[in-house]
C-alpha positions in Angstrom: -35.7 -45.6 8.0 -36.0 -43.3 10.9 -32.3 -43.5 11.7 -31.5 -42.8 8.1 -33.6 -39.6 8.2 -31.9 -38.6 11.4 -28.5 -39.2 9.9 -29.4 -37.1 6.8 -30.7 -34.3 9.0 -27.5 -34.4 11.1 -25.3 -34.2 7.9 -27.4 -31.3 6.6 -27.1 -29.4 9.9 -23.4 -30.1 10.0 -22.8 -28.8 6.5 -24.9 -25.7 7.2 -23.0 -25.1 10.4 -19.7 -25.7 8.6 -20.6 -23.1 5.9 -21.7 -20.6 8.5 -18.5 -21.2 10.4 -16.4 -20.7 7.3 -18.1 -17.4 6.6 -17.6 -16.2 10.2 -13.9 -17.2 10.2 -13.2 -15.2 7.0 -14.6 -17.5 4.3 -11.6 -18.4 2.2 -9.4 -18.0 5.3 -10.9 -21.1 6.6 -9.7 -23.0 3.5 -6.2 -21.6 3.1 -4.2 -20.4 6.1 -1.3 -17.9 6.1 1.3 -20.7 6.6 -0.2 -22.7 3.7 -0.3 -19.6 1.5 3.4 -18.9 2.4 4.4 -22.5 1.7 2.6 -22.6 -1.7 4.0 -19.3 -2.9 7.3 -19.4 -1.0 9.3 -17.2 -3.3 6.7 -14.4 -4.0 8.7 -12.0 -1.7 12.1 -13.0 -3.0 14.4 -10.1 -4.0 14.4 -11.6 -7.6 10.6 -11.1 -7.9 9.5 -7.8 -9.4 6.3 -8.1 -7.5 8.0 -8.5 -4.1 5.7 -7.4 -1.3 2.7 -6.9 -3.7 0.8 -10.1 -3.2 0.0 -10.4 0.5 -2.1 -13.0 2.3 -4.4 -10.3 3.7 -5.0 -8.8 0.3 -5.8 -12.3 -1.1 -8.3 -13.0 1.7 -9.9 -9.6 1.4 -10.2 -9.9 -2.4 -11.5 -13.5 -2.3 -14.1 -12.7 0.4 -15.4 -9.8 -1.7 -16.7 -12.4 -4.2 -19.8 -13.8 -2.5 -19.7 -17.6 -2.6 -16.1 -18.0 -3.7 -14.6 -20.7 -1.7 -17.6 -20.8 0.7 -20.2 -22.7 -1.2 -20.6 -26.4 -1.0 -18.8 -29.1 1.0 -15.3 -28.4 2.2 -13.7 -30.6 -0.5 -15.5 -28.6 -3.2 -14.4 -25.3 -1.6 -10.8 -26.5 -1.4 -10.8 -27.5 -5.1 -12.2 -24.1 -6.1 -9.5 -22.2 -4.2 -6.8 -24.6 -5.4 -7.9 -24.1 -9.0 -7.8 -20.3 -8.6 -4.4 -20.3 -7.0 -3.1 -22.8 -9.6 -4.2 -20.6 -12.5 -3.1 -17.3 -11.0 0.2 -18.5 -9.7 1.0 -20.0 -13.1 0.3 -16.7 -14.8 2.5 -14.8 -12.5 5.3 -17.3 -11.9 8.9 -16.2 -12.1 10.7 -19.5 -11.8 12.1 -21.7 -14.5 12.7 -25.4 -14.6 16.0 -25.1 -12.7 14.8 -22.6 -10.1 15.1 -23.5 -6.4 12.1 -25.5 -5.3 10.9 -25.7 -9.0 9.1 -23.2 -11.2 5.7 -23.4 -9.5 6.9 -22.2 -6.1 7.6 -18.9 -7.7 4.0 -18.0 -8.3 2.9 -14.4 -7.6 6.3 -13.1 -8.6 5.2 -10.8 -11.4 2.6 -8.0 -11.3 2.8 -7.3 -15.1 3.3 -9.7 -18.0 6.9 -10.0 -18.8 6.8 -9.7 -22.6 3.9 -7.2 -22.4 2.6 -8.3 -25.8 0.0 -5.8 -26.8 -3.5 -7.4 -26.9 -5.1 -4.8 -29.1 -6.6 -5.4 -32.5 -7.2 -2.2 -34.4 -10.3 -3.1 -36.2 -12.6 -0.6 -37.9 -15.1 0.7 -35.3 -13.1 -0.7 -32.4 -9.8 1.3 -32.3 -7.3 0.9 -29.6 -6.9 3.9 -27.4 -4.0 6.0 -28.6 -0.9 5.5 -26.5 -2.4 2.7 -24.4 -1.1 -0.8 -24.1 -3.2 -3.8 -23.2 -1.4 -6.6 -21.5 -1.8 -8.8 -18.5 -1.6 -7.2 -15.0 -2.1 -8.7 -11.6 -2.8 -12.4 -10.9 -5.5 -12.7 -13.6 -3.7 -12.3 -16.9 -5.1 -11.8 -20.4 -3.0 -14.7 -21.8 
């Protein structure tokens, strides 16, 4: 029983130290490195992408770290899943590749800064009019679609 308690304490101390280390090393930066970011979104700076140069690793890390707890809470596996889910969703919404694109459509994430079709998401209802002359459509990695 005593060795089980010692083991549990060791695991708890290790997890706490790992979380502190992740926050000291840049939080999400301890989950996804620049080479991995570049590999996952390898065509984001391609000349064919309208958003070329817009989505940088440093901007991603700064934005991610501004949300307390994002990618830094829980065990490493949970943190990796959280960051992977975020990148999967945002890269899907901004992808520029099609089925026959080099490296497949999903390696073209973070290609667009604005929605391509720019469908206006505005419903002129009584009491809630759309602002005159304004368009509401997806911008950046988190789209309205």
